FIMARNU-315715 format. One record per residue: residue number from 1; residue in three letters; z, y negated, x of N, C-alpha, C in turn. Coordinates in pm, whole numbers, plus 50000, padded with zeros to 5 digits. Example, Ala and Ser with C-alpha at 12.3 -4.5 7.8 and 13.67 -1.06 7.14 Angstrom:
% residues 2
[pt 1,'ala',[50780,50569,51319],[50780,50450,51230],[50780,50330,51320]] [pt 2,'ser',[50708,50225,51285],[50714,50106,51367],[50787,49997,51290]] 
% end
This chain:
% residues 315
[pt 1,'met',[77847,05814,42230],[77785,05891,42326],[77687,06002,42247]] [pt 2,'asn',[77590,06046,42296],[77498,06147,42252],[77596,06280,42263]] [pt 3,'ser',[77590,06351,42155],[77654,06486,42131],[77601,06575,42265]] [pt 4,'asn',[77488,06553,42308],[77433,06614,42391],[77463,06598,42561]] [pt 5,'asn',[77548,06472,42559],[77592,06438,42697],[77710,06504,42749]] [pt 6,'leu',[77718,06493,42899],[77851,06563,42924],[77936,06457,43019]] [pt 7,'pro',[78057,06439,42991],[78117,06329,43065],[78097,06327,43212]] [pt 8,'asn',[78113,06192,43276],[78091,06198,43418],[78234,06167,43488]] [pt 9,'ser',[78299,06288,43449],[78451,06292,43491],[78477,06343,43626]] [pt 10,'gly',[78370,06411,43702],[78422,06446,43825],[78467,06584,43835]] [pt 11,'lys',[78491,06647,43727],[78556,06787,43730],[78463,06880,43768]] [pt 12,'lys',[78497,06978,43826],[78392,07094,43891],[78328,07172,43756]] [pt 13,'asp',[78269,07104,43683],[78205,07162,43545],[78066,07198,43617]] [pt 14,'lys',[78022,07326,43595],[77903,07378,43665],[77771,07296,43646]] [pt 15,'trp',[77769,07208,43548],[77672,07126,43524],[77680,06999,43588]] [pt 16,'ile',[77798,06935,43565],[77811,06810,43627],[77866,06797,43774]] [pt 17,'gly',[77943,06885,43826],[77970,06926,43962],[78043,06797,43991]] [pt 18,'thr',[78050,06781,44124],[78126,06670,44195],[78033,06558,44238]] [pt 19,'met',[77888,06576,44238],[77811,06484,44261],[77808,06392,44159]] [pt 20,'pro',[77825,06235,44193],[77847,06152,44068],[77691,06126,44018]] [pt 21,'leu',[77714,06081,43886],[77603,06036,43822],[77619,05876,43827]] [pt 22,'pro',[77504,05797,43858],[77523,05651,43846],[77542,05618,43714]] [pt 23,'pro',[77642,05498,43708],[77700,05427,43574],[77601,05423,43509]] [pt 24,'ser',[77468,05379,43539],[77373,05337,43463],[77300,05438,43393]] [pt 25,'glu',[77309,05546,43432],[77248,05697,43420],[77342,05800,43348]] [pt 26,'ala',[77461,05772,43357],[77555,05869,43301],[77567,05918,43163]] [pt 27,'asn',[77537,05805,43092],[77554,05862,42958],[77425,05893,42887]] [pt 28,'leu',[77319,05911,42967],[77200,05949,42893],[77202,06074,42864]] [pt 29,'lys',[77109,06141,42758],[77101,06260,42711],[77092,06372,42821]] [pt 30,'val',[77173,06482,42823],[77155,06582,42913],[77087,06699,42868]] [pt 31,'ile',[76988,06752,42955],[76916,06866,42934],[76978,06963,43044]] [pt 32,'lys',[76999,07087,42988],[77039,07182,43122],[76948,07271,43163]] [pt 33,'ala',[76917,07285,43307],[76829,07368,43340],[76915,07473,43409]] [pt 34,'thr',[76885,07594,43359],[76948,07724,43399],[76874,07803,43524]] [pt 35,'arg',[76955,07870,43608],[76884,07934,43721],[76790,08053,43659]] [pt 36,'trp',[76678,08042,43696],[76573,08147,43657],[76547,08262,43738]] [pt 37,'ile',[76523,08213,43861],[76501,08322,43960],[76549,08268,44107]] [pt 38,'gln',[76618,08363,44181],[76686,08334,44288],[76572,08356,44412]] [pt 39,'val',[76518,08276,44497],[76425,08317,44591],[76498,08346,44717]] [pt 40,'tyr',[76566,08272,44751],[76664,08305,44886],[76814,08293,44862]] [pt 41,'glu',[76876,08375,44920],[77035,08404,44900],[77090,08283,45008]] [pt 42,'pro',[77208,08249,44981],[77268,08157,45084],[77242,08185,45218]] [pt 43,'gly',[77228,08089,45300],[77199,08113,45441],[77158,07969,45501]] [pt 44,'pro',[77062,08010,45623],[77003,07884,45684],[76929,07789,45577]] [pt 45,'pro',[76947,07652,45580],[76870,07577,45514],[76732,07582,45496]] [pt 46,'cys',[76696,07611,45348],[76544,07653,45344],[76485,07591,45206]] [pt 47,'asp',[76431,07457,45216],[76404,07399,45082],[76267,07460,45003]] [pt 48,'leu',[76264,07439,44888],[76137,07484,44824],[76076,07355,44770]] [pt 49,'glu',[75931,07352,44767],[75878,07238,44743],[75737,07279,44627]] [pt 50,'gly',[75685,07166,44570],[75571,07169,44493],[75537,07297,44428]] [pt 51,'ile',[75534,07262,44292],[75488,07377,44199],[75362,07365,44131]] [pt 52,'gly',[75276,07444,44151],[75153,07446,44061],[75100,07577,43989]] [pt 53,'phe',[75045,07544,43869],[74998,07652,43785],[74836,07680,43800]] [pt 54,'asp',[74804,07799,43799],[74649,07815,43779],[74607,07852,43616]] [pt 55,'arg',[74490,07867,43586],[74451,07923,43445],[74508,08036,43418]] [pt 56,'ser',[74553,08147,43494],[74621,08269,43440],[74767,08243,43416]] [pt 57,'gly',[74824,08150,43462],[74966,08122,43421],[75057,08160,43566]] [pt 58,'asn',[74982,08168,43674],[75045,08220,43784],[75109,08085,43851]] [pt 59,'met',[75215,08103,43884],[75289,07976,43968],[75283,07998,44128]] [pt 60,'tyr',[75256,07890,44185],[75252,07871,44322],[75352,07760,44355]] [pt 61,'phe',[75428,07798,44480],[75506,07693,44531],[75528,07705,44686]] [pt 62,'val',[75600,07638,44773],[75597,07631,44901],[75723,07610,44966]] [pt 63,'val',[75737,07668,45099],[75857,07686,45165],[75827,07620,45279]] [pt 64,'pro',[75851,07494,45303],[75811,07436,45414],[75860,07457,45545]] [pt 65,'pro',[75995,07479,45554],[76027,07531,45679],[75968,07647,45768]] [pt 66,'gln',[75930,07752,45651],[75882,07866,45711],[75726,07878,45714]] [pt 67,'gly',[75658,07758,45663],[75504,07763,45646],[75474,07862,45562]] [pt 68,'leu',[75531,07858,45443],[75478,07986,45335],[75426,07908,45196]] [pt 69,'val',[75333,07975,45153],[75288,07969,45027],[75301,08082,44947]] [pt 70,'lys',[75393,08084,44811],[75422,08170,44760],[75362,08179,44618]] [pt 71,'lys',[75330,08296,44559],[75288,08294,44445],[75375,08388,44338]] [pt 72,'leu',[75400,08371,44207],[75483,08424,44115],[75409,08451,43988]] [pt 73,'thr',[75399,08577,43977],[75291,08646,43896],[75377,08683,43742]] [pt 74,'pro',[75317,08633,43624],[75386,08670,43493],[75335,08801,43446]] [pt 75,'pro',[75384,08876,43358],[75518,08845,43298],[75628,08906,43376]] [pt 76,'asp',[75614,08987,43493],[75697,09069,43538],[75776,08977,43657]] [pt 77,'thr',[75730,08834,43678],[75766,08758,43801],[75782,08814,43927]] [pt 78,'lys',[75663,08876,43941],[75657,08914,44083],[75625,08831,44171]] [pt 79,'leu',[75697,08814,44287],[75659,08728,44396],[75622,08767,44502]] [pt 80,'thr',[75508,08700,44547],[75439,08762,44689],[75418,08625,44782]] [pt 81,'thr',[75410,08645,44888],[75358,08549,44970],[75220,08555,45034]] [pt 82,'ile',[75156,08456,44981],[74985,08448,45010],[74942,08371,45144]] [pt 83,'tyr',[75015,08308,45190],[75007,08234,45328],[75135,08228,45409]] [pt 84,'asp',[75128,08255,45529],[75205,08252,45628],[75173,08202,45744]] [pt 85,'asn',[75226,08059,45797],[75168,08010,45920],[75290,07931,45976]] [pt 86,'pro',[75353,07977,46063],[75484,07914,46087],[75470,07778,46173]] [pt 87,'ala',[75320,07773,46212],[75297,07649,46274],[75241,07525,46177]] [pt 88,'ser',[75270,07557,46036],[75242,07471,45934],[75359,07397,45859]] [pt 89,'gln',[75359,07309,45792],[75489,07264,45699],[75419,07210,45569]] [pt 90,'pro',[75378,07319,45457],[75315,07278,45364],[75431,07222,45255]] [pt 91,'ser',[75380,07101,45206],[75482,07042,45102],[75439,07020,44954]] [pt 92,'cys',[75320,07066,44937],[75276,07080,44793],[75170,07165,44762]] [pt 93,'val',[75146,07213,44653],[75021,07264,44617],[74985,07248,44477]] [pt 94,'lys',[74851,07206,44472],[74772,07150,44362],[74666,07247,44336]] [pt 95,'val',[74612,07288,44218],[74506,07376,44187],[74377,07298,44179]] [pt 96,'his',[74277,07308,44216],[74143,07253,44200],[74085,07312,44071]] [pt 97,'lys',[73987,07254,44008],[73921,07306,43885],[73846,07417,43932]] [pt 98,'asp',[73808,07424,44052],[73718,07545,44084],[73835,07667,44113]] [pt 99,'gly',[73938,07661,44111],[74043,07766,44126],[74099,07758,44267]] [pt 100,'arg',[74071,07687,44375],[74130,07696,44493],[74260,07617,44488]] [pt 101,'leu',[74343,07661,44571],[74476,07590,44592],[74451,07486,44719]] [pt 102,'phe',[74485,07371,44698],[74496,07247,44777],[74625,07234,44833]] [pt 103,'ile',[74661,07239,44965],[74802,07243,45001],[74823,07123,45111]] [pt 104,'ala',[74906,07038,45098],[74936,06916,45195],[75025,06999,45318]] [pt 105,'asp',[74956,06989,45419],[75045,07029,45553],[75088,06911,45608]] [pt 106,'leu',[75214,06877,45595],[75299,06777,45640],[75288,06762,45812]] [pt 107,'lys',[75319,06874,45873],[75346,06903,45994],[75198,06846,46082]] [pt 108,'asn',[75072,06909,46021],[74952,06900,46099],[74883,06774,46052]] [pt 109,'ser',[74915,06692,45949],[74886,06584,45894],[74746,06609,45834]] [pt 110,'lys',[74724,06717,45746],[74612,06749,45682],[74631,06821,45543]] [pt 111,'val',[74506,06828,45489],[74502,06885,45335],[74410,07013,45356]] [pt 112,'ile',[74468,07158,45334],[74389,07248,45345],[74358,07306,45210]] [pt 113,'ala',[74258,07387,45187],[74237,07449,45070],[74211,07603,45103]] [pt 114,'met',[74242,07697,45006],[74246,07834,45010],[74237,07903,44883]] [pt 115,'asn',[74152,08011,44891],[74155,08089,44746],[74310,08142,44712]] [pt 116,'pro',[74318,08175,44573],[74459,08183,44518],[74532,08312,44589]] [pt 117,'asp',[74429,08410,44671],[74511,08536,44765],[74532,08459,44894]] [pt 118,'gly',[74519,08328,44925],[74538,08294,45064],[74422,08310,45157]] [pt 119,'ser',[74318,08348,45106],[74209,08381,45217],[74125,08255,45213]] [pt 120,'asn',[74024,08264,45307],[73931,08126,45319],[73977,08013,45325]] [pt 121,'val',[74089,07992,45421],[74152,07867,45448],[74073,07767,45517]] [pt 122,'val',[74025,07666,45490],[73945,07534,45541],[74023,07418,45523]] [pt 123,'asp',[73989,07320,45607],[74055,07194,45607],[73971,07104,45532]] [pt 124,'ile',[74016,07029,45453],[73965,06924,45362],[73974,06796,45409]] [pt 125,'val',[74090,06748,45459],[74110,06631,45511],[74195,06627,45629]] [pt 126,'arg',[74155,06554,45748],[74225,06564,45863],[74276,06422,45909]] [pt 127,'asn',[74368,06403,46010],[74424,06285,46082],[74449,06175,45994]] [pt 128,'val',[74529,06229,45864],[74594,06148,45807],[74777,06192,45818]] [pt 129,'his',[74828,06074,45835],[74952,06092,45897],[75062,06169,45790]] [pt 130,'arg',[75101,06274,45828],[75227,06346,45735],[75204,06347,45584]] [pt 131,'ile',[75096,06404,45556],[75078,06400,45412],[75184,06481,45343]] [pt 132,'asn',[75232,06445,45246],[75360,06489,45170],[75298,06538,45029]] [pt 133,'asp',[75225,06462,44934],[75191,06495,44798],[75049,06475,44765]] [pt 134,'ile',[74964,06524,44679],[74858,06497,44632],[74833,06507,44480]] [pt 135,'ile',[74772,06446,44415],[74726,06453,44272],[74573,06440,44248]] [pt 136,'phe',[74526,06527,44151],[74382,06494,44131],[74361,06404,44017]] [pt 137,'asp',[74248,06319,44009],[74222,06266,43870],[74155,06362,43795]] [pt 138,'lys',[74090,06293,43670],[74017,06384,43590],[73858,06391,43660]] [pt 139,'his',[73822,06326,43748],[73676,06343,43816],[73703,06426,43931]] [pt 140,'gly',[73812,06475,43997],[73817,06537,44109],[73852,06473,44225]] [pt 141,'asn',[73874,06338,44210],[73894,06265,44335],[74044,06300,44365]] [pt 142,'phe',[74120,06294,44465],[74268,06300,44467],[74325,06201,44585]] [pt 143,'tyr',[74451,06155,44517],[74527,06045,44578],[74632,06132,44646]] [pt 144,'leu',[74689,06068,44776],[74765,06149,44855],[74884,06033,44907]] [pt 145,'thr',[74992,06073,44950],[75098,06031,45005],[75132,06044,45156]] [pt 146,'glu',[75156,05946,45229],[75193,05966,45363],[75371,05964,45369]] [pt 147,'met',[75431,06049,45431],[75564,06039,45443],[75595,06000,45583]] [pt 148,'val',[75581,05864,45594],[75579,05795,45742],[75686,05674,45701]] [pt 149,'gly',[75772,05657,45789],[75863,05525,45780],[76008,05562,45729]] [pt 150,'his',[76070,05451,45725],[76243,05470,45666],[76253,05326,45616]] [pt 151,'ala',[76378,05317,45578],[76404,05196,45507],[76380,05077,45582]] [pt 152,'arg',[76368,05081,45726],[76352,04964,45816],[76227,04938,45866]] [pt 153,'ser',[76142,05062,45835],[76019,05080,45887],[75913,05133,45794]] [pt 154,'his',[75843,05041,45733],[75748,05081,45613],[75610,05109,45659]] [pt 155,'gly',[75594,05222,45720],[75460,05265,45768],[75382,05373,45683]] [pt 156,'gly',[75432,05411,45572],[75347,05518,45478],[75254,05422,45408]] [pt 157,'arg',[75139,05514,45367],[75029,05463,45264],[75013,05558,45173]] [pt 158,'val',[74922,05530,45069],[74878,05577,44979],[74732,05591,44992]] [pt 159,'leu',[74643,05686,44997],[74514,05704,45010],[74456,05782,44903]] [pt 160,'arg',[74303,05755,44902],[74228,05846,44790],[74110,05896,44859]] [pt 161,'val',[74087,06008,44835],[73976,06123,44856],[73896,06120,44781]] [pt 162,'ser',[73758,06096,44800],[73655,06120,44683],[73635,06264,44671]] [pt 163,'ala',[73590,06295,44532],[73562,06421,44485],[73463,06504,44589]] [pt 164,'asp',[73400,06451,44669],[73325,06533,44754],[73382,06543,44882]] [pt 165,'phe',[73505,06491,44899],[73580,06472,45002],[73535,06413,45128]] [pt 166,'lys',[73432,06328,45124],[73393,06246,45227],[73428,06085,45249]] [pt 167,'glu',[73481,06052,45127],[73538,05907,45153],[73663,05948,45127]] [pt 168,'val',[73744,05860,45259],[73917,05832,45249],[73950,05689,45247]] [pt 169,'asp',[73981,05630,45119],[74022,05488,45126],[74169,05482,45116]] [pt 170,'val',[74197,05370,45172],[74347,05349,45180],[74361,05261,45057]] [pt 171,'val',[74471,05272,44963],[74508,05217,44851],[74600,05111,44858]] [pt 172,'phe',[74699,05166,44926],[74847,05074,44941],[74888,05126,45080]] [pt 173,'glu',[74960,05016,45133],[75063,05026,45246],[75176,04985,45247]] [pt 174,'gly',[75253,05000,45323],[75398,04958,45332],[75518,05040,45281]] [pt 175,'phe',[75520,05175,45264],[75590,05254,45193],[75691,05277,45317]] [pt 176,'ala',[75809,05302,45271],[75920,05363,45335],[75931,05515,45322]] [pt 177,'ser',[75818,05578,45360],[75818,05721,45338],[75751,05769,45200]] [pt 178,'gly',[75616,05763,45174],[75577,05782,45045],[75617,05934,45016]] [pt 179,'asn',[75630,05948,44876],[75656,06097,44847],[75584,06146,44727]] [pt 180,'gly',[75649,06149,44620],[75552,06218,44474],[75461,06121,44434]] [pt 181,'ile',[75354,06192,44386],[75261,06105,44323],[75199,06174,44187]] [pt 182,'ala',[75169,06131,44106],[75138,06147,43963],[75037,06061,43886]] [pt 183,'leu',[74957,06097,43794],[74907,06022,43723],[74925,06018,43583]] [pt 184,'ser',[74916,05924,43486],[74943,05928,43357],[74833,06011,43276]] [pt 185,'pro',[74876,06051,43164],[74772,06137,43085],[74607,06102,43083]] [pt 186,'asp',[74611,05949,43070],[74459,05905,43064],[74428,05852,43204]] [pt 187,'asp',[74495,05883,43305],[74467,05827,43438],[74452,05689,43466]] [pt 188,'lys',[74539,05591,43359],[74530,05448,43376],[74657,05417,43495]] [pt 189,'tyr',[74760,05504,43480],[74868,05483,43580],[74887,05578,43700]] [pt 190,'leu',[74894,05514,43811],[74950,05602,43916],[75073,05577,43934]] [pt 191,'tyr',[75157,05681,43939],[75315,05674,43963],[75332,05710,44121]] [pt 192,'val',[75404,05660,44213],[75423,05687,44350],[75581,05682,44378]] [pt 193,'thr',[75633,05761,44455],[75770,05742,44478],[75774,05700,44627]] [pt 194,'asp',[75884,05596,44661],[75913,05553,44778],[76042,05633,44824]] [pt 195,'phe',[76037,05745,44910],[76143,05828,44935],[76265,05768,44979]] [pt 196,'asn',[76259,05679,45085],[76349,05619,45162],[76359,05477,45115]] [pt 197,'gly',[76272,05427,45043],[76310,05276,44964],[76361,05303,44837]] [pt 198,'asn',[76365,05440,44776],[76437,05461,44656],[76384,05394,44545]] [pt 199,'glu',[76271,05402,44537],[76186,05336,44432],[76077,05402,44369]] [pt 200,'leu',[76043,05373,44233],[75920,05444,44178],[75836,05338,44142]] [pt 201,'ile',[75721,05340,44177],[75596,05215,44168],[75495,05282,44097]] [pt 202,'arg',[75435,05191,44009],[75345,05232,43915],[75229,05122,43963]] [pt 203,'ala',[75118,05183,43980],[74987,05117,43994],[74880,05131,43876]] [pt 204,'glu',[74795,05040,43873],[74699,05033,43794],[74559,04970,43866]] [pt 205,'phe',[74442,05027,43842],[74333,05015,43933],[74208,04935,43861]] [pt 206,'glu',[74128,04901,43916],[74013,04846,43863],[73901,04989,43853]] [pt 207,'ala',[73788,04973,43788],[73694,05083,43787],[73681,05164,43927]] [pt 208,'asp',[73711,05118,44023],[73662,05188,44132],[73777,05312,44148]] [pt 209,'gly',[73900,05295,44100],[73996,05356,44106],[74041,05350,44269]] [pt 210,'ile',[74031,05245,44325],[74092,05195,44446],[74150,05080,44458]] [pt 211,'thr',[74093,04982,44410],[74135,04837,44414],[74232,04816,44293]] [pt 212,'pro',[74368,04767,44334],[74462,04731,44241],[74405,04622,44169]] [pt 213,'ala',[74464,04665,44019],[74439,04556,43906],[74508,04407,43944]] [pt 214,'glu',[74435,04308,43936],[74501,04169,43966],[74622,04162,43886]] [pt 215,'tyr',[74735,04113,43944],[74835,04087,43881],[74959,04224,43860]] [pt 216,'val',[74887,04294,43781],[74979,04396,43736],[74950,04525,43801]] [pt 217,'gly',[74863,04503,43926],[74826,04619,44011],[74938,04736,44068]] [pt 218,'cys',[75046,04672,44106],[75144,04742,44167],[75266,04658,44126]] [pt 219,'asp',[75361,04766,44048],[75494,04717,43999],[75600,04800,44048]] [pt 220,'val',[75708,04792,44110],[75822,04874,44118],[75879,04858,43948]] [pt 221,'ile',[75883,04985,43907],[75940,04985,43753],[76092,05068,43766]] [pt 222,'tyr',[76116,05136,43878],[76260,05187,43878],[76325,05165,44032]] [pt 223,'arg',[76442,05140,44018],[76513,05140,44155],[76640,05233,44150]] [pt 224,'phe',[76649,05347,44243],[76735,05467,44211],[76849,05433,44285]] [pt 225,'thr',[76988,05478,44251],[77115,05478,44307],[77153,05577,44375]] [pt 226,'gly',[77209,05603,44485],[77258,05678,44586],[77163,05736,44704]] [pt 227,'pro',[77200,05845,44765],[77117,05877,44871],[76993,05896,44862]] [pt 228,'ser',[76891,05868,44938],[76747,05899,44906],[76709,06040,44898]] [pt 229,'gly',[76632,06065,44806],[76538,05980,44737],[76471,06051,44640]] [pt 230,'pro',[76385,05968,44573],[76297,06035,44468],[76191,06104,44562]] [pt 231,'asp',[76181,06242,44497],[76075,06336,44546],[75966,06339,44484]] [pt 232,'ser',[75906,06480,44466],[75781,06488,44389],[75804,06440,44253]] [pt 233,'thr',[75688,06415,44196],[75662,06345,44063],[75583,06413,43981]] [pt 234,'tyr',[75630,06410,43832],[75553,06504,43738],[75547,06406,43610]] [pt 235,'val',[75432,06407,43538],[75416,06328,43409],[75364,06419,43327]] [pt 236,'asp',[75455,06419,43194],[75402,06525,43074],[75267,06482,43001]] [pt 237,'ser',[75232,06531,42886],[75151,06497,42804],[75200,06363,42722]] [pt 238,'ala',[75287,06341,42709],[75337,06207,42655],[75353,06096,42752]] [pt 239,'gly',[75342,06105,42852],[75342,06020,42955],[75493,06003,43005]] [pt 240,'asn',[75558,06085,42989],[75709,06087,43036],[75709,06116,43211]] [pt 241,'ile',[75787,06067,43259],[75792,06078,43397],[75935,06177,43438]] [pt 242,'tyr',[75882,06282,43516],[76011,06364,43549],[76021,06336,43720]] [pt 243,'gln',[76129,06298,43733],[76175,06264,43861],[76266,06318,43946]] [pt 244,'pro',[76245,06441,44027],[76373,06505,44094],[76412,06414,44211]] [pt 245,'leu',[76535,06437,44214],[76616,06344,44303],[76665,06416,44405]] [pt 246,'tyr',[76615,06424,44533],[76654,06508,44640],[76803,06459,44677]] [pt 247,'arg',[76912,06580,44690],[77041,06550,44730],[77124,06540,44617]] [pt 248,'his',[77073,06514,44476],[77137,06501,44351],[77152,06613,44284]] [pt 249,'gly',[77049,06714,44283],[77074,06839,44188],[77041,06814,44044]] [pt 250,'arg',[76963,06705,44032],[76891,06692,43899],[76761,06614,43897]] [pt 251,'val',[76710,06614,43783],[76593,06541,43754],[76608,06431,43655]] [pt 252,'leu',[76564,06321,43672],[76566,06204,43601],[76450,06185,43516]] [pt 253,'ile',[76452,06186,43373],[76316,06159,43285],[76326,06002,43254]] [pt 254,'leu',[76214,05944,43279],[76199,05821,43228],[76077,05802,43146]] [pt 255,'asp',[76080,05682,43046],[75938,05657,42990],[75823,05615,43092]] [pt 256,'lys',[75712,05600,43031],[75585,05536,43118],[75631,05411,43182]] [pt 257,'asp',[75720,05333,43099],[75756,05206,43170],[75865,05201,43274]] [pt 258,'gly',[75930,05321,43304],[76031,05334,43377],[76197,05338,43304]] [pt 259,'phe',[76184,05328,43175],[76312,05300,43112],[76369,05482,43108]] [pt 260,'pro',[76490,05493,43161],[76554,05614,43193],[76587,05673,43026]] [pt 261,'leu',[76548,05785,43013],[76552,05876,42881],[76670,05994,42888]] [pt 262,'ala',[76660,06056,42991],[76747,06190,43026],[76800,06235,43142]] [pt 263,'asn',[76888,06305,43159],[76890,06386,43300],[76906,06522,43267]] [pt 264,'val',[76823,06587,43365],[76838,06728,43349],[76882,06765,43465]] [pt 265,'leu',[77013,06832,43452],[77123,06886,43541],[77093,07039,43588]] [pt 266,'leu',[77101,07054,43718],[77085,07205,43731],[77222,07275,43702]] [pt 267,'glu',[77215,07406,43657],[77314,07496,43666],[77387,07488,43818]] [pt 268,'asn',[77516,07473,43807],[77596,07483,43953],[77524,07386,44054]] [pt 269,'arg',[77493,07278,44002],[77430,07168,44072],[77493,07133,44218]] [pt 270,'asp',[77622,07137,44237],[77689,07116,44349],[77604,07199,44473]] [pt 271,'asn',[77568,07327,44421],[77525,07418,44518],[77367,07424,44548]] [pt 272,'tyr',[77301,07333,44445],[77146,07328,44454],[77126,07181,44453]] [pt 273,'leu',[77169,07078,44548],[77153,06941,44560],[77007,06898,44598]] [pt 274,'gly',[76925,06994,44643],[76801,06973,44726],[76704,06998,44618]] [pt 275,'ser',[76703,06912,44486],[76595,06924,44401],[76483,06865,44423]] [pt 276,'thr',[76353,06910,44451],[76242,06862,44499],[76125,06848,44431]] [pt 277,'ala',[76108,06936,44321],[75980,06934,44252],[75993,06995,44116]] [pt 278,'val',[75934,06949,44030],[75924,07010,43891],[75766,06990,43839]] [pt 279,'ser',[75781,07087,43772],[75640,07085,43658],[75650,07184,43536]] [pt 280,'ile',[75562,07148,43433],[75569,07211,43312],[75454,07313,43279]] [pt 281,'lys',[75475,07439,43260],[75390,07531,43233],[75285,07490,43107]] [pt 282,'pro',[75150,07484,43179],[75041,07457,43089],[75028,07521,42946]] [pt 283,'gly',[75043,07431,42845],[75010,07484,42690],[75156,07486,42641]] [pt 284,'thr',[75234,07466,42719],[75397,07470,42666],[75491,07349,42712]] [pt 285,'asn',[75620,07365,42668],[75726,07267,42732],[75808,07339,42812]] [pt 286,'glu',[75782,07428,42866],[75879,07531,42967],[75850,07444,43095]] [pt 287,'gly',[75970,07381,43141],[75980,07292,43246],[76034,07383,43353]] [pt 288,'tyr',[76000,07371,43493],[76057,07433,43608],[76076,07346,43712]] [pt 289,'ile',[76219,07372,43781],[76217,07300,43894],[76276,07379,44013]] [pt 290,'val',[76233,07362,44132],[76261,07433,44265],[76358,07341,44331]] [pt 291,'ala',[76471,07434,44368],[76579,07358,44436],[76652,07458,44521]] [pt 292,'ala',[76730,07363,44630],[76779,07463,44733],[76934,07390,44777]] [pt 293,'gly',[77000,07455,44842],[77125,07431,44905],[77249,07524,44919]] [pt 294,'thr',[77361,07493,44913],[77462,07605,44964],[77438,07726,44899]] [pt 295,'gly',[77412,07696,44760],[77342,07846,44686],[77252,07941,44706]] [pt 296,'gly',[77157,07862,44821],[77045,07926,44861],[76918,07866,44788]] [pt 297,'ala',[76814,07914,44768],[76706,07842,44712],[76638,07918,44576]] [pt 298,'ala',[76619,07833,44479],[76611,07903,44336],[76498,07832,44240]] [pt 299,'ile',[76480,07899,44148],[76365,07818,44048],[76452,07812,43916]] [pt 300,'phe',[76467,07695,43858],[76542,07674,43731],[76434,07633,43625]] [pt 301,'arg',[76493,07664,43485],[76394,07648,43396],[76480,07565,43265]] [pt 302,'phe',[76392,07481,43206],[76435,07366,43109],[76351,07368,43011]] [pt 303,'glu',[76394,07291,42899],[76300,07252,42787],[76266,07105,42797]] [pt 304,'ala',[76141,07094,42833],[76090,06948,42851],[76068,06859,42715]] [pt 305,'leu',[76050,06723,42741],[76047,06648,42623],[75921,06667,42545]] [pt 306,'ala',[75818,06696,42623],[75691,06722,42551],[75620,06838,42646]] [pt 307,'lys',[75486,06852,42599],[75404,06972,42669],[75363,06924,42786]] [pt 308,'ala',[75298,07025,42857],[75223,06989,42989],[75141,06882,42983]] [pt 309,'ile',[75106,06817,43074],[74980,06727,43103],[74864,06832,43135]] [pt 310,'arg',[74767,06784,43071],[74622,06874,43108],[74579,06826,43260]] [pt 311,'met',[74619,06921,43351],[74585,06895,43494],[74425,06904,43518]] [pt 312,'phe',[74376,06848,43627],[74230,06872,43671],[74205,07031,43673]] [pt 313,'ser',[74308,07102,43703],[74275,07232,43732],[74211,07297,43588]] [pt 314,'his',[74264,07265,43483],[74256,07319,43345],[74139,07220,43245]] [pt 315,'arg',[74060,07160,43300],[73989,07075,43250],[73858,07157,43236]] 
% end
């Protein structure tokens, strides 16, 4: 056993807690994520989601139940609310190359864009069912997931929106609630999580970025154990996949082919089982995770295996 590992003993250790680690993942290297900022104290359930960074190092994330987009400004970690719409349910935030924030509004089935201060809100895509997450490719096209369906009703899709926002193409159908979505550093692979299907799927496309490559165009590269499910997905500059597991209080790191490498365990993880999203600060290997539970809602920090991927926002 690696000296960095922690035993899966079931003791109330603040890293292991009482939530089991699947036997196939229990002896992986352990990376500890320490609580960095407490966003909300214990109270009514309040998930946090979707981390994005702009060119100035500001961090953005969303509070879906309250319809909020929040901004964390370095170096004093000042936290402000830039968007407040109780009629919405923002589920992710991605930064465009032009500096605008792109937000998936799950409740209203649309993607909106806004300035970094929350002004000038415009609709980019409408009438797509329950949009959960988006990812830009290097040309400014973006893929999105639909959180539709469950384990016995596979109604979710993956779509691609052209860089001019005029064309919306269906890429895949048949998801039991599509959730996380990410691209490899060279844009060769698209990774998608099926939340209620408990699967990580890797896709490879023809030159159009829409048509799956013959034979190898869509593979299940990992099946998860335990309660659903795999949430938002992030890929680092080395191609490693960081997969938060909702209701687990951890992030599983896998290589580009889906082989597990390490567990990132949250401090006092029993109190923060709702681990939803992860990102790495551009230019560094500083990883951040948002999570919530009986301990309230917080941001955790850890040392990633590699530096951040170069997102479209930073090209």
